[in-house]
C-alpha positions in Angstrom: 111.4 125.6 66.3 114.7 126.1 68.1 115.4 128.9 70.3 119.0 128.6 69.7 120.0 132.2 68.8 123.7 131.8 68.9 126.2 133.8 70.8 125.0 137.1 72.2 126.3 140.4 70.9 128.5 142.4 73.3 125.7 145.0 73.5 123.1 142.2 74.6 125.5 140.9 77.2 126.2 144.4 78.6 122.4 145.0 78.8 121.9 141.7 80.5 124.7 142.5 82.9 123.2 146.1 83.6 119.7 144.9 84.4 120.7 142.5 87.1 119.9 143.8 90.6 123.2 144.8 92.1 124.4 146.6 88.9 121.0 148.1 88.1 121.1 150.3 91.1 124.5 151.6 90.1 123.3 152.3 86.5 120.3 154.1 87.7 122.3 156.4 89.9 124.8 157.0 87.1 122.0 157.9 84.8 120.3 160.3 87.2 123.7 162.1 87.8 124.3 162.3 84.0 120.6 163.8 83.4 121.0 166.2 86.3 124.5 167.4 85.1 123.4 167.9 81.5 120.3 169.7 82.4 122.2 171.9 84.9 124.8 172.8 82.2 122.0 173.4 79.6 120.4 175.8 82.1 123.5 177.8 82.6 124.1 178.4 79.0 123.5 182.0 77.9 121.5 182.4 74.7 123.2 184.3 71.9 121.9 187.7 71.7 121.6 189.1 68.1 121.6 193.0 67.8 118.3 194.4 67.7 117.5 196.1 64.1 117.3 199.7 64.2 113.9 201.2 64.9 112.0 202.0 61.8 111.1 205.7 61.7 108.8 207.1 59.0 109.9 210.4 57.4 108.1 213.3 58.8 105.9 215.3 56.4 107.6 218.5 55.1 106.9 221.6 57.0 106.0 224.5 55.1 
């Protein structure tokens, strides 16, 4: 059984580069900033308000 897998894909090379110690600190900080920014932006969004339906009123009984 050979472990010869051939050339690595560009994604595998990128992951291998990103998990080496100097780059991993930067990747971690960039991920933190992106998550913070996305959650802050999502928190500032205003929900869409739909108009409330008119109140339902029952007809009053006829007065005699």
